[in-house]
Backbone bond lengths (Angstrom), bond angles and torsions (degrees), N, CA, C in turn:
res aa  C-N    CA-C-N  psi(-1)  N-CA   C-N-CA  omega(-1)  CA-C   N-CA-C  phi
1 M - - - 1.390 - - 1.509 108.73 -
2 L 1.211 109.87 142.99 1.440 116.24 -174.09 1.521 109.50 -102.70
3 L 1.203 114.58 128.05 1.453 119.24 -177.03 1.529 108.08 -108.44
4 L 1.209 111.61 128.44 1.466 117.66 -179.28 1.515 107.98 -101.29
5 V 1.265 112.48 127.45 1.464 117.74 -179.52 1.521 106.55 -110.52
6 L 1.207 112.79 124.33 1.480 118.99 175.99 1.525 108.63 -97.12
7 V 1.242 111.63 128.30 1.459 115.79 175.91 1.524 105.87 -106.46
8 V 1.231 113.11 120.91 1.465 119.42 -179.90 1.511 107.21 -110.25
9 S 1.282 113.44 124.32 1.472 115.15 175.40 1.513 108.01 -98.29
10 A 1.228 113.30 134.22 1.455 119.49 -177.90 1.523 108.70 -102.98
11 C 1.281 114.56 143.68 1.490 119.95 176.95 1.506 106.85 -89.25
12 S 1.254 113.14 136.86 1.440 118.90 178.60 1.523 108.66 -86.42
13 S 1.310 114.86 142.62 1.461 119.20 178.51 1.518 111.27 -76.93
14 S 1.307 117.03 -3.65 1.450 120.18 179.74 1.508 112.51 -101.77
15 S 1.299 117.14 22.38 1.456 119.85 -179.44 1.533 109.83 -71.99
16 V 1.317 116.64 148.47 1.450 122.89 -177.75 1.506 107.47 -97.81
17 Q 1.302 115.78 131.93 1.460 119.21 176.53 1.524 107.92 -106.20
18 H 1.279 116.82 135.85 1.451 122.54 178.39 1.529 108.57 -107.98
19 A 1.312 115.12 122.37 1.449 120.09 -179.06 1.516 111.16 -103.58
20 G 1.271 119.40 10.89 1.465 121.78 -177.85 1.536 109.88 107.08
21 P 1.324 115.80 -172.30 1.456 118.53 -176.92 1.533 111.19 -67.92
22 T 1.348 115.10 148.67 1.451 121.60 177.99 1.518 108.20 -70.79
23 P 1.344 117.88 127.91 1.448 118.89 -178.08 1.527 111.19 -68.47
24 S 1.335 115.44 144.06 1.474 120.99 176.95 1.507 108.33 -75.60
25 P 1.325 116.62 149.15 1.462 118.39 177.44 1.530 109.15 -63.64
26 T 1.322 115.39 144.38 1.442 120.33 179.08 1.518 109.21 -69.10
27 P 1.357 116.67 125.71 1.460 117.34 -178.87 1.533 110.54 -64.00
28 T 1.308 114.87 139.86 1.472 118.51 179.30 1.506 108.19 -103.83
29 K 1.319 116.16 146.17 1.448 121.77 178.92 1.522 108.03 -77.85
30 A 1.331 114.84 131.35 1.473 119.13 178.62 1.515 108.68 -67.57
31 V 1.313 114.84 132.61 1.461 120.61 178.52 1.505 107.82 -96.93
32 T 1.330 115.37 120.33 1.450 120.04 178.10 1.505 108.41 -92.17
33 K 1.303 114.53 119.21 1.461 119.58 179.47 1.528 108.69 -95.36
34 P 1.321 116.47 144.53 1.470 116.71 175.97 1.527 110.31 -65.29
35 P 1.339 116.76 154.03 1.460 117.36 179.20 1.509 111.38 -57.67
36 V 1.292 115.13 142.56 1.460 119.59 179.85 1.514 109.10 -78.94
37 K 1.308 114.91 122.06 1.462 120.18 178.42 1.533 106.27 -79.70
38 P 1.335 115.72 129.40 1.466 116.42 -178.99 1.525 111.66 -62.17
39 A 1.299 115.60 143.31 1.464 120.23 178.71 1.541 108.22 -85.38
40 F 1.319 114.64 132.81 1.455 120.51 177.83 1.505 109.09 -114.43
41 A 1.303 116.56 145.24 1.470 121.46 172.93 1.540 105.62 -78.28
42 V 1.330 115.69 108.77 1.453 121.28 -171.04 1.525 111.51 -95.87
43 T 1.319 116.02 131.16 1.467 122.84 174.97 1.528 107.06 -113.73
44 A 1.333 115.34 122.35 1.465 120.01 177.27 1.518 109.22 -78.65
45 V 1.328 115.45 134.17 1.455 122.06 177.77 1.519 107.91 -127.95
46 S 1.330 116.74 166.22 1.451 119.34 178.62 1.516 110.55 -139.17
47 G 1.319 116.38 162.22 1.446 120.48 -177.61 1.513 110.31 68.56
48 A 1.320 117.14 -174.99 1.461 121.14 175.59 1.531 107.39 -69.98
49 F 1.317 117.50 120.95 1.467 122.42 -174.03 1.535 108.34 -125.50
50 A 1.319 115.94 115.00 1.471 121.94 -179.21 1.524 109.80 -94.66
51 F 1.339 116.68 141.43 1.459 121.64 177.23 1.517 108.71 -152.49
52 R 1.325 116.46 175.91 1.462 120.50 178.29 1.528 109.01 -139.85
53 S 1.329 114.71 162.75 1.471 121.26 176.35 1.504 108.45 -72.32
54 A 1.328 116.39 159.17 1.465 120.67 -178.44 1.522 113.18 -62.57
55 D 1.348 117.12 -29.45 1.461 118.59 178.62 1.529 111.90 -82.84
56 G 1.326 117.84 -5.09 1.449 122.42 176.09 1.534 114.77 82.86
57 N 1.336 118.02 -2.56 1.472 120.42 -176.36 1.530 113.05 -79.20
58 L 1.321 118.98 -28.40 1.451 121.85 -176.79 1.518 111.59 -107.53
59 G 1.294 115.96 128.10 1.470 121.23 170.20 1.508 107.06 -105.54
60 C 1.332 117.84 133.63 1.459 121.18 -174.46 1.521 111.44 -134.56
61 D 1.330 114.66 160.54 1.455 123.22 175.34 1.511 106.71 -137.91
62 I 1.329 117.00 136.86 1.453 121.03 176.43 1.522 108.02 -130.25
63 E 1.332 115.31 135.10 1.449 123.45 176.64 1.525 107.17 -129.02
64 S 1.314 117.99 -177.80 1.468 120.04 -172.77 1.518 114.15 -65.02
65 A 1.327 118.68 -25.66 1.463 120.98 -179.80 1.544 110.87 -137.59
66 Y 1.332 116.30 23.67 1.474 119.93 -174.34 1.526 109.99 -153.68
67 A 1.316 115.23 145.52 1.470 120.95 172.32 1.523 107.87 -146.62
68 R 1.315 115.37 149.34 1.455 120.69 178.48 1.529 109.15 -152.14
69 C 1.333 116.32 142.92 1.458 121.08 174.64 1.527 108.30 -134.38
70 D 1.346 115.15 134.21 1.463 122.53 178.16 1.526 108.82 -115.11
71 P 1.332 117.74 127.16 1.474 119.38 177.61 1.531 111.35 -84.83
72 E 1.309 116.31 142.75 1.471 121.08 172.16 1.515 109.06 -74.33
73 H 1.345 115.66 -41.86 1.475 122.43 178.45 1.523 107.54 -132.83
74 R 1.324 116.53 146.03 1.465 120.86 176.22 1.523 109.82 -143.81
75 D 1.323 115.65 147.71 1.472 121.54 178.21 1.522 112.28 -103.90
76 W 1.322 118.16 0.43 1.455 122.95 -178.98 1.536 110.67 -105.21
77 K 1.335 115.05 157.91 1.465 121.03 -179.11 1.533 109.51 -92.37
78 L 1.304 113.98 146.36 1.459 119.90 176.00 1.529 109.97 -75.81
79 P 1.339 117.17 147.89 1.465 118.17 171.77 1.545 107.91 -69.77
80 P 1.331 118.71 166.81 1.458 120.47 -179.35 1.547 110.69 -58.21
81 Q 1.334 114.64 144.66 1.454 121.27 178.96 1.538 108.46 -69.30
82 P 1.333 117.25 128.34 1.459 119.42 177.81 1.520 111.53 -69.64
83 S 1.317 116.74 154.33 1.469 120.73 -177.13 1.526 112.38 -66.72
84 D 1.323 118.86 -22.71 1.473 119.94 -179.75 1.531 112.67 -88.71
85 C 1.332 118.02 8.24 1.469 121.89 178.11 1.534 107.29 -110.76
86 A 1.331 115.45 104.94 1.458 120.00 -174.59 1.542 113.98 -82.58
87 S 1.357 117.27 -26.80 1.460 118.29 -176.98 1.526 111.07 -151.63
88 G 1.312 114.15 157.74 1.463 119.91 172.23 1.505 116.40 65.19
89 W 1.323 118.05 35.39 1.465 120.03 -176.95 1.514 112.26 -69.23
90 G 1.337 115.14 130.52 1.453 121.39 169.02 1.504 117.24 79.76
91 H 1.334 118.13 19.55 1.483 118.80 176.44 1.516 111.19 -63.42
92 G 1.346 116.90 -25.46 1.451 120.59 -178.39 1.515 111.50 -170.64
93 I 1.313 113.94 -174.06 1.464 121.55 179.07 1.524 107.57 -119.09
94 E 1.348 116.66 140.12 1.451 120.99 -176.95 1.523 111.48 -129.52
95 L 1.326 113.96 163.42 1.443 122.04 176.78 1.525 108.80 -138.49
96 Q 1.305 116.15 123.30 1.461 121.57 168.88 1.519 104.29 -97.68
97 A 1.326 118.99 129.14 1.464 122.04 -178.05 1.531 109.68 -50.41
98 G 1.329 115.99 132.13 1.464 121.57 178.44 1.514 114.66 88.26
99 T 1.341 117.82 -1.50 1.459 120.51 178.26 1.520 110.01 -126.75
100 K 1.306 116.08 164.14 1.462 122.18 178.65 1.529 110.23 -69.39
101 G 1.327 116.58 145.97 1.458 121.55 174.67 1.528 109.81 -58.41
102 S 1.334 117.05 148.61 1.467 120.67 -178.29 1.527 109.67 -151.64
103 F 1.328 114.87 167.44 1.452 119.66 176.33 1.513 108.91 -76.13
104 F 1.336 115.60 145.91 1.452 122.85 -178.64 1.518 109.71 -84.44
105 C 1.322 115.62 138.41 1.453 122.18 174.84 1.517 107.48 -117.51
106 G 1.297 118.21 110.15 1.451 122.85 -179.32 1.516 109.30 167.29
107 S 1.315 115.97 173.52 1.467 118.52 -174.30 1.529 113.89 -109.16
108 D 1.334 119.13 -2.36 1.462 118.65 179.64 1.532 110.48 -84.83
109 S 1.316 115.88 178.46 1.469 121.74 -178.16 1.516 110.11 -138.51
110 V 1.320 116.36 149.59 1.477 121.09 174.08 1.521 110.51 -110.24
111 K 1.314 117.30 15.65 1.465 120.28 177.02 1.532 108.36 -73.89
112 G 1.307 116.37 152.26 1.443 119.75 173.04 1.512 115.79 110.72
113 G 1.338 118.81 2.28 1.464 119.66 175.60 1.506 110.76 -62.72
114 T 1.328 117.19 144.55 1.463 121.37 -178.61 1.520 113.05 -92.54
115 K 1.325 117.56 -23.99 1.461 120.89 178.29 1.523 110.01 -75.20
116 V 1.328 117.08 134.94 1.457 122.24 -179.46 1.526 109.09 -103.77
117 L 1.330 115.73 131.76 1.476 120.74 175.38 1.524 107.14 -94.10
118 A 1.328 115.27 103.16 1.463 121.25 -175.74 1.545 110.88 -76.62
119 T 1.307 115.84 152.52 1.461 122.60 178.88 1.529 109.95 -51.81
120 G 1.345 115.51 134.10 1.448 121.31 179.40 1.514 113.87 85.50
121 H 1.337 116.88 1.75 1.468 121.05 179.76 1.520 109.61 -115.52
122 A 1.325 116.20 163.67 1.471 121.57 -179.34 1.520 109.64 -145.65
123 F 1.328 114.92 151.31 1.457 121.76 169.34 1.516 107.14 -110.39
124 K 1.331 115.94 133.55 1.472 122.01 178.97 1.507 107.81 -121.90
125 N 1.329 115.12 132.78 1.466 121.41 179.60 1.522 107.08 -138.71
126 G 1.310 118.24 105.47 1.452 120.72 -179.80 1.501 113.41 60.95
127 F 1.331 116.95 -114.26 1.455 122.83 -174.55 1.531 112.87 -98.40
128 V 1.322 117.29 11.70 1.471 120.99 -175.75 1.527 109.20 -132.02
129 Q 1.335 114.99 142.63 1.475 121.48 176.81 1.524 108.23 -134.94
130 C 1.332 117.12 139.75 1.451 123.10 174.56 1.541 108.54 -119.21
131 D 1.330 115.72 126.46 1.465 122.62 -176.28 1.522 109.77 -111.22
132 A 1.311 117.40 138.76 1.471 121.99 173.09 1.516 107.86 -89.01
133 V 1.309 116.60 97.33 1.463 122.18 -179.95 1.518 110.24 -69.47
134 S 1.331 116.31 -35.46 1.458 122.64 176.02 1.520 106.41 -153.26
135 A 1.320 118.14 -177.40 1.457 121.87 179.65 1.523 111.56 -64.57
136 S 1.346 117.27 -21.71 1.455 121.26 -176.76 1.518 114.88 -117.05
137 T 1.329 118.55 -0.03 1.457 121.50 -174.13 1.536 110.88 -126.39
138 I 1.338 115.40 127.46 1.470 122.01 177.08 1.527 108.22 -117.57
139 H 1.328 115.41 136.54 1.467 122.37 175.69 1.514 108.24 -119.86
140 C 1.340 117.58 114.20 1.456 122.12 177.70 1.518 108.56 -107.99
141 H 1.329 116.56 137.55 1.467 120.50 -174.28 1.510 110.26 -152.89
142 G 1.342 114.59 159.98 1.445 120.18 174.22 1.519 109.44 -72.71
143 T 1.311 116.87 148.34 1.474 120.30 179.53 1.526 111.53 -83.64
144 D 1.340 117.08 -16.88 1.474 121.32 -178.15 1.525 112.81 -110.72
145 D 1.330 119.18 4.44 1.453 121.48 -179.04 1.534 109.55 -153.72
146 T 1.317 116.58 -172.49 1.462 120.92 -176.78 1.523 112.80 -104.43
147 H 1.323 117.84 7.40 1.466 120.72 -179.72 1.521 110.21 -72.92
148 G 1.337 114.34 149.82 1.462 117.79 177.23 1.519 111.93 166.87
149 F 1.325 113.55 -164.99 1.471 120.24 176.13 1.525 108.10 -151.69
150 T 1.336 113.93 156.98 1.456 122.40 172.89 1.507 105.82 -127.36
151 I 1.313 116.39 135.66 1.454 120.08 -176.46 1.522 110.91 -141.61
152 S 1.335 115.57 142.57 1.461 123.57 173.79 1.532 106.54 -154.63
153 R 1.282 116.16 179.08 1.468 119.97 176.78 1.529 109.68 -65.12
154 A 1.314 116.71 -37.17 1.484 121.94 -173.45 1.519 113.56 -79.22
155 K 1.360 118.90 -34.54 1.471 120.02 -174.63 1.512 110.92 -161.92
156 Y 1.338 114.42 173.84 1.456 121.84 175.76 1.508 108.80 -146.52
157 S 1.314 117.49 160.85 1.466 122.87 170.67 1.514 108.94 -148.05
158 L 1.318 115.19 148.31 1.471 122.50 179.88 1.527 108.03 -120.10
159 T 1.325 115.83 133.13 1.470 120.30 177.19 1.508 109.94 -130.59
């Protein structure tokens, strides 16, 4: 008698299926964010308003379209005195709203304000704002443009 043996192969439910190579993640374009401008606690002032830096080295004045700071001591050299400045060259740096910061030509001073502009705070008057970047550094700028100046004992910049 002939016996027939059936061999049945069973499929395992644990078989691995290959669908081809694993796709690479789609590269993403790097998003460049503009630099974050530090937030200052802003106090609105009016009229001619005199103040000083927390370290006492800078005396400043802010008006609705003007700002100026005079250093008591500075470690930087003044640029050459322009021919149209007859006296008082370089007592401080000033900003007329809408124009680039520049050196002051005159003989008066804005030193002596009793209000202190603490680090992280700002005074705003009309179209001008002055920020206390640190205890020794003040940045004054137009509120409607990028013009201004930064001043400290160690350095200055005009924009």
